C-alpha positions as CSV (number, residue, x, y, z in Angstrom):
1,X,138.3,138.8,101.4
2,X,138.4,139.0,97.6
3,X,135.9,137.2,95.4
4,X,135.9,137.3,91.6
5,X,136.0,135.5,88.3
6,X,139.3,134.5,86.7
7,X,140.7,135.9,83.5
8,X,143.6,133.5,82.7
9,X,146.7,134.1,80.6
10,X,149.9,132.2,79.8
11,X,153.5,132.9,80.3
12,X,155.5,136.1,79.9
13,X,152.6,138.5,79.9
14,X,154.7,141.6,79.5
15,X,154.0,145.2,80.5
16,X,153.7,146.1,76.7
17,X,150.6,144.0,76.4
18,X,149.2,145.0,79.9
19,X,149.3,148.6,78.8
20,X,150.8,149.3,75.3
21,X,153.5,151.8,75.0
22,X,151.4,154.0,72.8
23,X,149.5,155.0,76.0
24,X,152.5,155.8,78.2
25,X,151.8,159.5,77.8
26,X,148.6,158.9,79.8
27,X,148.7,159.1,83.6
28,X,145.0,159.1,84.5
29,X,144.1,155.6,85.9
30,X,140.7,155.5,84.4
31,X,142.1,156.2,80.9
32,X,144.8,153.6,81.4
33,X,142.1,151.1,82.4
34,X,140.3,151.7,79.0
35,X,143.4,150.1,77.3
36,X,144.3,147.5,79.8
37,X,145.2,144.1,78.2
38,X,143.9,145.3,74.8
39,X,146.9,143.8,72.8
40,X,146.5,140.4,74.4
41,X,142.8,140.2,74.9
42,X,140.7,142.6,72.9
43,X,137.5,141.7,74.8
44,X,139.0,142.0,78.3
45,X,137.2,145.2,79.3
46,X,133.9,143.8,78.1
47,X,134.4,140.7,80.3
48,X,135.9,142.2,83.4
49,X,133.8,143.0,86.5
50,X,135.0,144.9,89.6
51,X,136.7,142.4,91.9
52,X,137.7,140.0,89.2
53,X,141.1,138.3,89.2
54,X,143.8,137.9,86.6
55,X,145.7,134.6,86.6
56,X,148.8,133.7,84.6
57,X,151.5,131.1,84.5
58,X,155.1,132.4,84.7
59,X,156.9,135.7,84.6
60,X,153.8,137.9,84.7
61,X,154.7,141.6,84.3
62,X,158.1,141.1,82.5
63,X,159.4,143.8,80.3
64,X,159.8,147.4,81.1
65,X,159.5,148.7,84.7
66,X,156.6,151.0,83.9
67,X,154.3,151.7,86.8
68,X,151.5,152.2,84.3
69,X,151.0,148.4,84.0
70,X,149.8,147.5,87.6
71,X,148.0,150.9,87.7
72,X,146.0,150.0,84.6
73,X,145.1,146.6,86.0
74,X,143.9,148.0,89.3
75,X,142.0,150.8,87.6
76,X,140.3,148.2,85.4
77,X,138.7,146.7,88.5
78,X,141.0,143.7,89.0
79,X,141.2,142.9,92.7
80,X,144.4,140.8,92.6
81,X,146.7,138.8,90.3
82,X,147.7,135.2,90.9
83,X,150.6,133.7,89.0
84,X,153.3,131.0,89.2
85,X,155.9,133.8,89.1
86,X,156.2,137.5,88.7
87,X,158.8,139.8,87.3
88,X,160.5,141.4,90.3
89,X,160.0,145.1,89.3
90,X,156.3,144.5,88.4
91,X,155.8,142.8,91.8
92,X,157.2,145.8,93.6
93,X,155.3,148.4,91.5
94,X,152.1,146.5,92.2
95,X,152.6,146.5,95.9
96,X,153.5,150.2,95.8
97,X,150.1,151.0,94.3
98,X,148.1,148.6,96.4
99,X,147.5,145.8,93.9
100,X,147.8,142.4,95.6
101,X,149.7,139.7,93.9
102,X,149.9,136.0,95.0
103,X,152.4,133.4,93.8
104,X,150.8,130.0,93.7
105,X,151.6,127.6,90.9
106,X,149.2,125.0,92.2
107,X,146.2,127.3,92.0
108,X,147.3,128.3,88.5
109,X,147.5,124.7,87.4
110,X,144.1,123.8,88.8
111,X,142.1,126.9,87.7
112,X,140.5,127.7,84.4
113,X,139.3,131.0,82.9
114,X,135.8,131.8,84.3
115,X,136.2,130.0,87.6
116,X,135.3,131.9,90.7
117,X,137.9,132.3,93.4
118,X,137.7,133.6,96.9
119,X,141.0,134.9,98.2
120,X,142.0,135.6,101.8
121,X,145.1,137.7,101.5
122,X,146.0,137.6,105.2
123,X,146.0,133.8,105.3
124,X,147.3,133.4,101.7
125,X,144.3,131.1,101.1
126,X,142.8,130.7,97.6
127,X,139.5,128.8,97.3
128,X,138.4,127.8,93.8
129,X,134.6,127.9,94.5
130,X,133.9,126.5,91.0
131,X,135.9,123.3,91.5
132,X,135.8,123.0,95.3
133,X,139.6,123.2,95.6
134,X,141.8,125.2,98.1
135,X,145.3,126.4,97.7
136,X,147.8,128.2,99.9
137,X,150.1,131.0,98.9
138,X,152.6,132.7,101.2
139,X,150.8,135.5,103.1
140,X,152.4,138.9,102.9
141,X,154.8,140.1,105.7
142,X,153.1,142.6,107.9
143,X,154.7,145.7,106.3
144,X,153.6,144.7,102.8
145,X,150.1,143.8,104.0
146,X,149.8,147.3,105.6
147,X,150.8,148.9,102.2
148,X,148.2,146.9,100.4
149,X,145.5,147.5,103.0
150,X,146.2,151.3,102.8
151,X,145.9,151.3,99.0
152,X,149.5,151.6,98.3
153,X,152.7,153.4,99.4
154,X,151.5,157.0,99.0
155,X,148.3,156.4,101.0
156,X,150.2,154.4,103.6
157,X,152.6,157.3,104.0
158,X,149.8,159.8,104.2
159,X,148.1,157.8,107.0
160,X,151.4,157.4,108.9
161,X,152.1,161.2,108.7
162,X,148.5,162.0,109.7
163,X,148.8,159.7,112.8
164,X,152.1,161.3,113.8
165,X,154.2,158.1,113.2
């Protein structure tokens, strides 16, 4: 179960504002986190708490296919991202590093910045505790849920190798 405060953004939040290109020579997650969202929300790092949730309208993660973007978000302490739609490559990169994403336009339309959400990934249930509302997103297929639960593709693979599978 995930519980956190919402940081809400609009449409077409691209990978260049999630982690600006001037930091692409950095690969350390903690350093990437220090610059997460700084070109769209200068105060983001002062507001975000571990477990918080990013919410956006459409086409979140558009732009380049850099893996740095979901890595910066996860390292900043964000527990999941909810949007009406995601750029396809960003979606895959996020799953590969264990950052859960949920597509739910109804939740986006009925949630404001600062609201507190409770998210059950296995059921796809999103509860807006601030407004007393509940929404449903499609839960992940089993193989994607396993990747996220393991913390991403690399850790999932390590676990499978260690178990002899």
